[in-house]
C-alpha positions in Angstrom: 175.4 215.1 -68.5 176.7 212.3 -70.4 176.8 213.4 -74.5 174.2 210.6 -75.6 176.1 207.7 -78.4 173.0 205.9 -79.6 169.6 207.5 -79.2 167.2 204.3 -78.4 163.5 205.0 -79.7 160.6 203.2 -78.1 157.4 203.7 -79.8 154.5 202.8 -76.9 151.5 201.9 -77.4 149.1 200.0 -74.9 151.8 197.2 -73.5 151.3 198.1 -70.1 151.5 194.0 -69.3 155.4 193.9 -71.2 157.0 197.4 -70.5 159.0 197.0 -67.5 160.5 193.9 -69.1 161.3 196.8 -72.1 163.0 199.6 -69.9 164.7 197.9 -67.5 166.7 195.6 -69.9 167.5 199.3 -71.3 168.2 200.8 -68.1 170.7 197.3 -67.4 172.8 198.6 -70.5 176.5 197.9 -70.5 176.9 201.3 -72.7 176.2 204.5 -70.3 176.2 207.0 -73.6 172.9 206.5 -74.4 169.5 208.4 -74.5 165.6 206.7 -74.5 163.4 208.7 -76.5 159.8 207.2 -74.9 156.8 208.4 -77.2 154.1 206.9 -75.4 151.4 207.0 -78.7 148.3 207.8 -76.7 148.4 204.6 -74.6 144.6 204.0 -72.7 145.8 202.0 -70.3 148.3 202.3 -67.8 151.5 202.2 -70.3 152.0 206.6 -69.8 152.4 206.5 -66.3 155.4 203.4 -66.4 157.3 205.8 -68.8 156.8 208.6 -66.8 158.3 206.6 -63.2 160.9 205.3 -65.4 162.2 209.1 -66.6 161.8 209.8 -63.0 164.5 207.1 -62.1 166.5 207.8 -64.8 167.6 210.7 -67.0 168.5 209.2 -69.5 164.7 208.6 -70.3 162.3 211.1 -72.3 159.0 211.1 -72.3 157.0 212.6 -74.9 153.3 212.0 -74.9 150.5 212.3 -77.8 147.6 211.5 -79.0 147.9 208.4 -81.4 149.4 209.0 -84.2 150.6 205.4 -85.2 154.0 204.1 -85.0 155.2 206.2 -88.0 154.3 209.1 -86.8 155.7 208.0 -83.3 159.1 207.0 -84.7 159.4 210.3 -86.2 159.0 212.2 -83.5 161.5 210.3 -81.6 164.3 210.8 -84.9 164.0 214.3 -84.7 164.7 214.8 -80.8 167.2 212.4 -81.1 171.0 213.4 -80.3 173.5 211.3 -80.7 175.5 209.4 -84.1 174.2 206.5 -84.3 170.2 206.0 -83.7 168.0 202.6 -83.2 164.2 201.4 -82.4 162.9 199.4 -79.9 159.3 197.6 -79.4 158.4 198.1 -76.0 156.7 194.4 -75.9 160.2 193.3 -76.3 163.5 193.3 -74.6 167.1 193.0 -75.1 170.1 191.9 -74.4 172.7 194.3 -72.1 175.3 195.0 -74.7 173.9 194.6 -77.7 174.2 198.7 -77.8 177.8 198.6 -76.5 178.4 195.8 -79.4 176.1 197.7 -82.0 178.4 200.8 -81.9 181.2 198.8 -81.8 181.1 197.5 -84.5 180.2 200.5 -86.2 183.4 202.5 -84.9 185.3 200.0 -86.4 184.4 198.7 -89.8 183.1 202.8 -89.8 179.6 201.7 -90.9 176.2 203.6 -91.9 173.8 200.0 -90.6 174.8 197.7 -88.5 172.8 194.6 -88.1 172.3 191.6 -85.5 170.5 188.1 -85.4 167.7 188.3 -82.8 165.4 185.6 -80.8 162.0 185.4 -81.5 160.1 184.5 -78.7 156.7 182.7 -78.5 153.9 182.8 -75.8 154.7 178.9 -75.3 158.4 180.1 -74.0 159.4 178.5 -77.6 162.4 181.0 -78.2 164.2 180.8 -81.6 167.1 181.9 -82.8 166.8 184.2 -86.4 169.7 185.5 -88.4 169.4 187.5 -91.2 172.6 186.9 -93.6 172.9 188.5 -96.6 174.9 186.0 -98.4 178.5 186.6 -96.3 178.3 185.7 -93.0 179.9 188.0 -90.4 181.1 191.2 -92.1 180.4 193.3 -95.1 176.7 192.6 -96.6 176.1 193.4 -100.3 173.7 195.8 -100.3 171.7 193.6 -103.4 170.7 191.4 -100.4 168.8 193.2 -98.4 167.1 196.3 -100.1 163.5 195.2 -98.0 165.1 194.3 -95.4 162.8 195.9 -91.9 163.7 194.9 -87.8 164.5 197.8 -87.1 164.5 197.1 -83.8 167.8 195.4 -85.2 169.7 197.8 -86.8 172.3 200.5 -85.4 171.7 203.6 -88.3 173.8 206.5 -88.7 171.7 209.5 -88.3 173.6 211.5 -91.3 172.4 208.8 -93.7 168.7 209.5 -92.6 169.8 213.0 -94.2 171.6 211.8 -97.2 169.4 209.5 -98.1 166.4 212.0 -97.3 164.4 209.4 -95.6 161.1 210.1 -93.4 158.6 208.0 -92.5 155.4 208.6 -94.4 152.5 209.4 -91.7 149.9 206.8 -92.0 152.0 203.9 -92.8 152.0 202.2 -89.7 152.4 198.4 -90.9 155.5 197.9 -92.6 157.4 200.6 -92.1 160.7 199.7 -91.2 160.7 198.0 -95.1 159.5 201.5 -96.0 162.1 203.1 -94.3 164.9 201.3 -94.7 164.8 200.6 -98.3 164.4 204.6 -98.5 168.0 204.5 -96.7 168.8 202.1 -99.3 169.0 204.5 -101.9 171.7 206.1 -100.3 173.9 203.0 -100.9 174.5 202.3 -97.1 178.1 200.8 -96.0 176.2 197.8 -94.1 177.5 195.3 -91.5 176.4 192.8 -90.1 177.1 190.6 -86.3 176.4 186.9 -85.9 175.2 187.5 -82.3 171.7 187.4 -81.3 171.1 190.4 -79.2 166.8 191.6 -79.8 164.5 189.1 -78.4 161.1 189.9 -80.2 157.7 188.9 -78.5 155.5 187.1 -81.0 151.7 188.2 -79.7 149.1 187.1 -81.2 145.3 188.6 -81.2 146.9 191.4 -78.4 146.0 195.3 -79.6 149.4 196.2 -80.0 150.4 197.5 -83.9 151.1 194.6 -85.6 147.8 192.4 -84.3 144.3 192.8 -85.4 144.7 193.5 -88.6 142.6 195.5 -90.6 141.7 196.3 -94.5 143.6 199.9 -94.0 147.1 198.4 -92.8 146.5 196.0 -96.1 146.2 199.0 -98.1 149.2 200.6 -96.4 151.6 197.7 -97.3 150.4 198.0 -100.7 151.6 201.4 -101.2 154.8 200.6 -99.8 154.7 198.0 -103.1 153.9 200.3 -105.1 157.1 202.4 -104.1 158.8 199.7 -104.1 158.4 198.4 -107.9 158.5 202.3 -108.6 162.4 202.5 -107.3 163.5 199.1 -107.3 162.6 198.1 -110.8 165.1 195.8 -112.0 165.4 192.4 -112.0 167.6 191.7 -109.4 165.2 192.7 -107.0 162.8 191.1 -108.3 162.2 188.3 -105.8 162.5 190.0 -102.7 159.7 192.2 -104.2 157.6 189.2 -104.8 158.5 188.0 -101.1 156.2 191.5 -100.3 153.6 190.3 -102.7 152.9 187.1 -100.6 153.4 188.8 -97.0 150.3 191.3 -98.4 148.8 188.3 -99.6 149.6 186.0 -95.8 148.2 189.2 -94.4 144.6 189.6 -96.3 144.1 185.7 -93.7 144.3 188.6 -90.9 141.9 190.9 -91.9 138.3 191.1 -90.9 136.6 193.7 -93.3 138.4 192.5 -96.3 137.8 194.2 -99.1 137.1 191.1 -101.8 137.6 193.4 -104.9 140.6 194.5 -103.8 141.8 191.0 -102.6 140.7 189.3 -106.2 142.6 191.9 -107.9 145.9 191.9 -106.0 146.3 188.0 -106.2 145.4 188.4 -110.5 147.6 191.0 -110.8 150.8 190.9 -108.5 150.4 186.8 -108.0 149.2 184.7 -110.9 149.8 181.1 -111.3 152.6 181.6 -113.2 154.7 184.2 -110.4 153.9 182.1 -107.7 155.3 178.6 -109.7 158.7 180.5 -110.7 158.7 181.9 -107.0 159.0 178.4 -105.4 157.1 176.6 -102.6 157.7 177.9 -99.6 154.6 178.0 -96.8 153.3 181.5 -97.2 153.3 180.9 -100.9 151.2 177.6 -100.2 149.1 179.9 -98.2 148.6 182.3 -101.2 147.3 179.3 -103.5 145.3 178.2 -101.2 143.5 181.5 -101.1 143.1 181.2 -105.2 140.4 178.6 -104.1 139.7 179.0 -100.7 137.1 181.7 -99.6 139.3 183.8 -96.8 136.8 182.6 -93.9 137.3 179.0 -94.7 141.1 178.7 -95.2 141.3 180.3 -91.7 139.6 177.7 -90.2 141.8 175.3 -92.0 145.2 177.1 -91.5 143.7 177.7 -87.7 146.3 174.9 -85.7 149.2 176.5 -87.9 148.7 180.7 -87.9 151.5 181.7 -85.6 153.8 179.6 -88.0 152.1 181.3 -91.1 152.2 184.6 -89.9 156.0 184.4 -88.0 
């Protein structure tokens, strides 16, 4: 049996329409020293059966079936089982380039990095494919940690498994919205060595209206994001992180538009306390800041109708 160098965890929940493309892209990797830990998180469609099918074809695939516990639970289960030096996640409705893990691992070995980042493609339902890069101050090469304290996108981020131990970082059960940003912020407390490469190697499918982890936002999801926001304020209170904190507050405020059972008192208080007019103006003009300004003027149902034609750009 080949000793794995990289563990890829794949949380799965009701993605039968897309999961074969995901698993095929993993099976066809140029790097062979991989293990794939699939956590079927209580899927009610055929996703679990498809995962078992792939495990029967390729011994590198290991499948765990569990009752629905949420994304954080699924990712922690896979992390606890990982045997390799480096770990990364792959969402089951996405897919990857054939050489993504070989190139990320090679960069990690060459630079002795704790984290290696790559770019990705945002894939839309109409066939639009947009390349995106994090570009934290520098171009390809070492990253100034100050600029990526709150960066999510765990699927485009190879992480040395020992970093989780150094940072005493685990996924927090019950935090299933923004959990990738949360775990990254915890890892950053250990001051890791970070490198980014210029290639776009991941395909992030932008789905709207389907019953996946990140859609159908509920009030509980907003409260989870607020929990992360409060943690960030407590653990990164310095002024140098203010812009990043406010950007996350904007993300929460925009998330209000996707919530049907909105707690209006929480909504009003959050906008007043975290995003007052003065702070919004100081943050600068962006699509999300404009949306928050409109939130302060129009009721959410009316604003949803106004923003309907551009909602995909607002939530992207």
